[in-house]
PyMOL CGO cylinders between C-alpha atoms (Angstrom):
from pymol import cmd
from pymol.cgo import CYLINDER

trace = [
    CYLINDER, 41.92, 48.34, 51.34, 39.47, 45.50, 51.80, 0.3, 1, 1, 1, 1, 1, 1,
    CYLINDER, 39.47, 45.50, 51.80, 39.60, 42.30, 49.76, 0.3, 1, 1, 1, 1, 1, 1,
    CYLINDER, 39.60, 42.30, 49.76, 36.11, 40.79, 49.24, 0.3, 1, 1, 1, 1, 1, 1,
    CYLINDER, 36.11, 40.79, 49.24, 35.96, 37.09, 48.38, 0.3, 1, 1, 1, 1, 1, 1,
    CYLINDER, 35.96, 37.09, 48.38, 33.03, 34.84, 47.50, 0.3, 1, 1, 1, 1, 1, 1,
    CYLINDER, 33.03, 34.84, 47.50, 31.42, 33.03, 50.46, 0.3, 1, 1, 1, 1, 1, 1,
    CYLINDER, 31.42, 33.03, 50.46, 30.02, 29.72, 49.22, 0.3, 1, 1, 1, 1, 1, 1,
    CYLINDER, 30.02, 29.72, 49.22, 29.01, 26.69, 51.26, 0.3, 1, 1, 1, 1, 1, 1,
    CYLINDER, 29.01, 26.69, 51.26, 30.68, 28.05, 54.38, 0.3, 1, 1, 1, 1, 1, 1,
    CYLINDER, 30.68, 28.05, 54.38, 34.00, 28.76, 52.66, 0.3, 1, 1, 1, 1, 1, 1,
    CYLINDER, 34.00, 28.76, 52.66, 35.69, 31.84, 51.29, 0.3, 1, 1, 1, 1, 1, 1,
    CYLINDER, 35.69, 31.84, 51.29, 36.67, 31.35, 47.65, 0.3, 1, 1, 1, 1, 1, 1,
    CYLINDER, 36.67, 31.35, 47.65, 38.84, 33.37, 45.32, 0.3, 1, 1, 1, 1, 1, 1,
    CYLINDER, 38.84, 33.37, 45.32, 37.22, 34.37, 42.06, 0.3, 1, 1, 1, 1, 1, 1,
    CYLINDER, 37.22, 34.37, 42.06, 38.76, 34.04, 38.63, 0.3, 1, 1, 1, 1, 1, 1,
    CYLINDER, 38.76, 34.04, 38.63, 39.62, 37.72, 38.50, 0.3, 1, 1, 1, 1, 1, 1,
    CYLINDER, 39.62, 37.72, 38.50, 39.59, 40.85, 40.63, 0.3, 1, 1, 1, 1, 1, 1,
    CYLINDER, 39.59, 40.85, 40.63, 38.02, 44.22, 40.03, 0.3, 1, 1, 1, 1, 1, 1,
    CYLINDER, 38.02, 44.22, 40.03, 38.17, 47.50, 41.91, 0.3, 1, 1, 1, 1, 1, 1,
    CYLINDER, 38.17, 47.50, 41.91, 35.13, 48.82, 43.78, 0.3, 1, 1, 1, 1, 1, 1,
    CYLINDER, 35.13, 48.82, 43.78, 35.41, 52.57, 43.25, 0.3, 1, 1, 1, 1, 1, 1,
    CYLINDER, 35.41, 52.57, 43.25, 33.79, 55.24, 45.43, 0.3, 1, 1, 1, 1, 1, 1,
    CYLINDER, 33.79, 55.24, 45.43, 31.65, 57.33, 43.05, 0.3, 1, 1, 1, 1, 1, 1,
    CYLINDER, 31.65, 57.33, 43.05, 32.12, 60.45, 45.18, 0.3, 1, 1, 1, 1, 1, 1,
    CYLINDER, 32.12, 60.45, 45.18, 35.89, 60.77, 45.11, 0.3, 1, 1, 1, 1, 1, 1,
    CYLINDER, 35.89, 60.77, 45.11, 37.06, 58.02, 42.74, 0.3, 1, 1, 1, 1, 1, 1,
    CYLINDER, 37.06, 58.02, 42.74, 39.14, 56.16, 45.31, 0.3, 1, 1, 1, 1, 1, 1,
    CYLINDER, 39.14, 56.16, 45.31, 39.35, 52.39, 45.33, 0.3, 1, 1, 1, 1, 1, 1,
    CYLINDER, 39.35, 52.39, 45.33, 37.56, 51.18, 48.47, 0.3, 1, 1, 1, 1, 1, 1,
    CYLINDER, 37.56, 51.18, 48.47, 37.85, 47.42, 47.90, 0.3, 1, 1, 1, 1, 1, 1,
    CYLINDER, 37.85, 47.42, 47.90, 39.14, 44.70, 45.61, 0.3, 1, 1, 1, 1, 1, 1,
    CYLINDER, 39.14, 44.70, 45.61, 36.35, 42.27, 44.73, 0.3, 1, 1, 1, 1, 1, 1,
    CYLINDER, 36.35, 42.27, 44.73, 36.74, 38.71, 43.47, 0.3, 1, 1, 1, 1, 1, 1,
    CYLINDER, 36.74, 38.71, 43.47, 34.52, 38.14, 40.45, 0.3, 1, 1, 1, 1, 1, 1,
    CYLINDER, 34.52, 38.14, 40.45, 32.76, 34.79, 40.48, 0.3, 1, 1, 1, 1, 1, 1,
    CYLINDER, 32.76, 34.79, 40.48, 33.28, 32.67, 37.37, 0.3, 1, 1, 1, 1, 1, 1,
    CYLINDER, 33.28, 32.67, 37.37, 30.95, 29.89, 36.23, 0.3, 1, 1, 1, 1, 1, 1,
    CYLINDER, 30.95, 29.89, 36.23, 32.54, 27.28, 38.52, 0.3, 1, 1, 1, 1, 1, 1,
    CYLINDER, 32.54, 27.28, 38.52, 32.00, 29.46, 41.61, 0.3, 1, 1, 1, 1, 1, 1,
    CYLINDER, 32.00, 29.46, 41.61, 28.40, 30.13, 40.59, 0.3, 1, 1, 1, 1, 1, 1,
    CYLINDER, 28.40, 30.13, 40.59, 27.83, 26.39, 40.08, 0.3, 1, 1, 1, 1, 1, 1,
    CYLINDER, 27.83, 26.39, 40.08, 29.22, 25.68, 43.56, 0.3, 1, 1, 1, 1, 1, 1,
    CYLINDER, 29.22, 25.68, 43.56, 26.96, 28.37, 45.03, 0.3, 1, 1, 1, 1, 1, 1,
    CYLINDER, 26.96, 28.37, 45.03, 23.87, 26.90, 43.34, 0.3, 1, 1, 1, 1, 1, 1,
    CYLINDER, 23.87, 26.90, 43.34, 24.73, 23.38, 44.58, 0.3, 1, 1, 1, 1, 1, 1,
    CYLINDER, 24.73, 23.38, 44.58, 25.31, 24.71, 48.11, 0.3, 1, 1, 1, 1, 1, 1,
    CYLINDER, 25.31, 24.71, 48.11, 22.00, 26.57, 48.07, 0.3, 1, 1, 1, 1, 1, 1,
    CYLINDER, 22.00, 26.57, 48.07, 20.11, 23.49, 46.89, 0.3, 1, 1, 1, 1, 1, 1,
    CYLINDER, 20.11, 23.49, 46.89, 21.50, 21.40, 49.75, 0.3, 1, 1, 1, 1, 1, 1,
    CYLINDER, 21.50, 21.40, 49.75, 21.11, 24.07, 52.45, 0.3, 1, 1, 1, 1, 1, 1,
    CYLINDER, 21.11, 24.07, 52.45, 18.42, 23.63, 55.10, 0.3, 1, 1, 1, 1, 1, 1,
    CYLINDER, 18.42, 23.63, 55.10, 15.15, 25.28, 54.15, 0.3, 1, 1, 1, 1, 1, 1,
    CYLINDER, 15.15, 25.28, 54.15, 14.57, 27.20, 57.34, 0.3, 1, 1, 1, 1, 1, 1,
    CYLINDER, 14.57, 27.20, 57.34, 15.21, 30.70, 58.56, 0.3, 1, 1, 1, 1, 1, 1,
    CYLINDER, 15.21, 30.70, 58.56, 16.87, 31.95, 61.69, 0.3, 1, 1, 1, 1, 1, 1,
    CYLINDER, 16.87, 31.95, 61.69, 14.62, 33.04, 64.49, 0.3, 1, 1, 1, 1, 1, 1,
    CYLINDER, 14.62, 33.04, 64.49, 11.33, 31.80, 65.91, 0.3, 1, 1, 1, 1, 1, 1,
]
cmd.load_cgo(trace, "trace")
């Protein structure tokens, strides 16, 4: 099973809690997902505000 963490500012962070991502077809758990709490969201917003304002490519 895959464990999905939050990717913020170039780092993988653990969320405050985990939840199961369930396949709607057969009901199996396909991944465990870290749920971002307010502190992780705040870090993501700060990282986005300081990120370069350009896109990849030409």
